[in-house]
C-alpha positions as CSV (number, residue, x, y, z in Angstrom):
1,M,-0.2,0.0,-0.1
2,Q,2.8,2.3,0.9
3,K,4.5,1.7,-2.5
4,T,1.3,2.4,-4.3
5,N,0.9,5.8,-2.4
6,Q,4.6,6.7,-3.1
7,K,3.9,5.7,-6.8
8,Q,0.8,7.9,-7.1
9,T,2.7,10.8,-5.3
10,L,5.4,10.8,-7.9
11,L,2.9,10.8,-10.7
12,I,1.2,13.7,-9.3
13,V,4.5,15.6,-8.7
14,G,5.6,14.6,-12.6
15,A,2.3,16.0,-13.5
16,I,2.7,19.2,-12.0
17,V,6.2,19.7,-13.0
18,T,5.3,19.1,-16.8
19,V,2.4,21.5,-16.4
20,A,4.7,24.3,-15.0
21,V,7.2,23.8,-17.7
22,L,5.0,24.2,-20.5
23,A,3.4,27.2,-19.0
24,F,7.2,28.5,-18.7
25,V,7.3,27.9,-22.4
26,A,4.3,29.4,-23.5
27,I,5.0,32.5,-21.6
28,I,8.7,32.9,-23.3
29,L,7.1,32.2,-26.5
30,L,4.6,35.0,-26.1
31,G,7.1,37.4,-24.9
32,Q,9.0,36.5,-28.4
33,G,6.1,36.7,-30.4
34,G,6.0,32.9,-30.9
35,L,2.5,32.1,-30.3
36,N,0.1,34.2,-32.7
37,P,-3.6,34.7,-32.1
38,T,-5.6,32.3,-34.3
39,S,-6.8,34.0,-37.5
40,S,-10.1,33.4,-39.3
41,V,-8.7,34.0,-42.6
42,S,-8.3,30.6,-44.9
43,G,-5.1,30.2,-46.6
44,D,-7.0,30.0,-49.9
45,V,-8.6,33.3,-49.6
46,T,-7.1,36.2,-52.0
47,A,-5.6,39.2,-49.8
48,S,-5.0,42.3,-51.9
49,R,-4.9,46.0,-51.9
50,N,-7.4,48.5,-53.3
51,E,-6.0,51.1,-55.8
52,D,-5.9,53.5,-53.0
53,G,-4.2,51.2,-50.7
54,S,-7.2,49.7,-48.6
55,Y,-6.6,46.2,-47.3
56,I,-9.1,43.6,-49.1
57,L,-9.8,40.1,-48.4
58,G,-11.7,38.0,-50.5
59,D,-12.5,37.0,-54.3
60,E,-12.7,39.8,-56.4
61,N,-16.2,38.6,-58.2
62,A,-18.0,38.4,-54.9
63,P,-21.5,40.6,-55.2
64,I,-20.8,42.4,-51.9
65,T,-17.8,44.1,-50.1
66,I,-18.3,44.7,-46.4
67,V,-16.2,47.9,-45.4
68,V,-15.2,48.0,-41.8
69,F,-13.7,51.4,-40.4
70,S,-12.1,50.6,-37.2
71,D,-9.3,51.5,-34.8
72,Y,-7.0,49.3,-32.8
73,F,-7.4,51.2,-29.6
74,C,-11.2,51.8,-30.0
75,G,-12.8,49.4,-27.3
76,H,-16.0,48.9,-29.3
77,C,-13.8,47.8,-32.3
78,Q,-11.8,45.5,-30.4
79,T,-15.1,43.7,-29.2
80,Y,-16.5,43.8,-32.6
81,K,-13.6,42.0,-34.2
82,S,-15.2,38.8,-33.2
83,T,-18.1,39.6,-35.2
84,I,-15.9,40.3,-38.2
85,D,-13.9,37.3,-37.8
86,R,-17.2,35.4,-38.1
87,I,-17.9,37.2,-41.3
88,I,-14.7,36.1,-42.8
89,T,-15.1,32.5,-41.9
90,D,-18.7,32.2,-43.0
91,Y,-18.7,34.6,-46.0
92,V,-15.2,35.6,-47.1
93,N,-13.8,32.3,-46.9
94,T,-16.7,31.0,-48.8
95,G,-16.7,33.5,-51.5
96,K,-19.8,35.0,-50.9
97,A,-18.3,38.3,-49.7
98,R,-15.2,40.6,-49.8
99,L,-13.9,42.5,-46.9
100,E,-12.3,45.9,-46.9
101,H,-10.8,47.0,-43.8
102,R,-9.8,51.0,-43.2
103,L,-7.9,52.1,-40.3
104,L,-8.6,55.4,-38.9
105,G,-6.0,56.0,-36.4
106,N,-8.3,58.6,-34.3
107,L,-7.1,57.8,-30.9
108,G,-3.8,59.1,-30.3
109,N,-0.2,58.5,-31.3
110,D,-0.3,54.9,-30.5
111,S,-3.4,54.4,-32.8
112,I,-1.7,56.2,-35.7
113,R,1.3,54.3,-35.2
114,Y,-0.5,50.7,-35.0
115,A,-2.1,51.6,-38.3
116,Q,1.1,52.7,-39.9
117,L,2.6,49.3,-38.9
118,T,-0.1,47.6,-40.4
119,E,0.8,49.5,-43.8
120,C,4.7,48.8,-43.4
121,A,4.0,45.3,-42.5
122,A,2.4,45.1,-46.0
123,A,5.0,47.0,-47.6
124,Q,7.9,44.7,-46.3
125,G,5.8,41.5,-46.8
126,D,2.4,41.4,-49.0
127,A,-1.0,41.9,-48.7
128,N,-1.6,38.7,-46.6
129,T,0.9,40.1,-44.2
130,A,-1.4,43.0,-43.3
131,W,-4.1,40.6,-42.4
132,R,-1.7,38.8,-40.2
133,A,-0.6,42.1,-38.8
134,M,-4.2,43.0,-38.0
135,D,-4.7,39.9,-36.0
136,L,-1.7,40.4,-34.0
137,L,-2.0,44.3,-33.5
138,F,-5.6,43.6,-32.3
139,N,-4.2,41.1,-29.9
140,Y,-1.3,43.4,-28.6
141,A,-3.8,46.6,-28.1
142,T,-6.7,44.3,-26.5
143,T,-5.1,41.8,-24.2
144,R,-1.3,43.1,-23.9
145,R,-1.9,46.9,-23.9
146,L,1.6,47.4,-25.8
147,N,2.8,50.9,-26.8
148,S,3.5,51.4,-30.4
149,S,7.4,50.7,-29.9
150,D,7.0,47.5,-28.0
151,A,4.3,46.6,-30.7
152,G,6.5,47.0,-33.5
153,R,9.3,45.0,-32.1
154,E,6.7,42.2,-31.4
155,L,5.2,42.4,-34.8
156,A,8.8,42.1,-36.6
157,T,9.6,39.1,-34.4
158,A,6.3,37.5,-35.0
159,L,6.2,38.1,-39.0
160,Q,10.0,37.9,-39.5
161,L,10.2,41.4,-40.6
162,N,13.3,43.6,-40.6
163,Y,12.4,45.8,-37.4
164,A,14.7,49.0,-38.6
165,R,13.0,49.0,-42.1
166,L,9.7,48.8,-40.3
167,L,10.4,51.8,-38.4
168,E,11.9,53.7,-41.1
169,C,8.7,52.9,-43.3
170,T,6.3,54.3,-40.3
171,A,7.9,57.9,-40.7
172,N,6.0,58.3,-44.2
173,A,3.1,55.7,-43.9
174,Q,0.0,57.7,-45.0
175,Q,-2.7,55.1,-45.4
176,Y,-4.7,56.1,-42.4
177,Q,-5.0,59.5,-43.9
178,V,-6.5,58.3,-47.1
179,D,-8.7,56.0,-45.1
180,K,-9.9,59.0,-43.0
181,Q,-10.9,60.8,-46.2
182,I,-12.8,57.8,-47.4
183,A,-14.7,57.8,-43.8
184,N,-15.5,61.4,-44.0
185,G,-16.9,60.7,-47.5
186,A,-18.8,58.0,-45.9
187,Q,-20.0,60.2,-43.2
188,V,-18.3,58.0,-40.8
189,T,-18.3,59.8,-37.3
190,G,-16.6,57.0,-35.1
191,T,-15.7,53.5,-35.2
192,P,-16.4,50.6,-35.7
193,A,-18.7,51.5,-38.9
194,I,-19.7,49.5,-41.5
195,R,-20.6,50.4,-45.1
196,V,-21.2,48.3,-48.3
197,R,-20.3,48.4,-51.5
198,F,-21.9,46.1,-54.6
199,A,-19.6,44.4,-57.4
200,G,-19.2,47.0,-60.3
201,D,-19.3,50.1,-58.1
202,D,-16.6,52.9,-57.6
203,L,-14.5,52.6,-54.6
204,S,-16.4,55.9,-53.4
205,A,-19.7,54.1,-53.8
206,L,-20.4,53.3,-50.1
207,Q,-23.5,52.8,-48.7
208,L,-25.5,52.6,-45.4
209,I,-27.2,49.0,-44.8
210,S,-29.8,51.2,-43.1
211,P,-30.0,54.8,-41.4
212,Q,-30.0,53.2,-38.0
213,Y,-26.7,51.7,-38.8
214,R,-25.0,55.0,-39.6
215,G,-22.6,54.4,-36.7
216,G,-21.5,51.4,-34.7
217,G,-21.0,48.0,-35.6
218,V,-23.7,46.0,-37.5
219,E,-24.7,42.8,-35.8
220,Y,-23.8,39.3,-37.4
221,N,-27.3,38.2,-38.2
222,T,-28.0,41.5,-40.3
223,L,-25.0,41.4,-42.1
224,A,-25.3,37.6,-42.8
225,R,-29.1,38.7,-44.1
226,V,-27.5,41.6,-46.6
227,I,-24.8,39.1,-47.9
228,E,-27.1,36.5,-48.7
229,D,-29.5,38.8,-50.4
230,A,-26.6,40.0,-52.4
231,N,-25.9,36.5,-53.7
232,R,-29.6,35.6,-54.6
């Protein structure tokens, strides 16, 4: 009986040590950018940039584009990202819709720099890199509260980018200014905000889903219904 109890004790201690080691490794990897937040973007989905530089995800032949105006440091945008991720999974990955993301940088210097980091990650990588950067930067802003300097270092490590080139690029990155102009033309007064554009429309032809959605995020079920209607 005594030997059995000793064996059980050793097994329990071994299990505790294993968990502790795994937790320690996870902490180290997080600190080094080694563990990335899960992305909703399928590897088969096309990422691109619009002619004015905005970030596009999805089939160019999709009948509708969902245009999202957001800011990494906007609390409502951080919460709303789960809805956008669900739209990507259910409708962008399946070819029924495109997603266009515009980052406004309205909430201070870190907000602007995060938007610039996205642009510069795409410049050093490709359009797919921008979407990976968005997932990471939302994670940094939401759960880790990293300032832009720390976020830049983490991003460069996670995406295997040249940190010095990333910083040099942010000195002149102006996509957030372009996105602000588009937002002003679409009468966007806060973030998040949703507009839609249909196949064949000009970039500036942004429409409200309905007057009640002039500002704020649009709930998943409403977006899903609009997308399904566009596909009929």
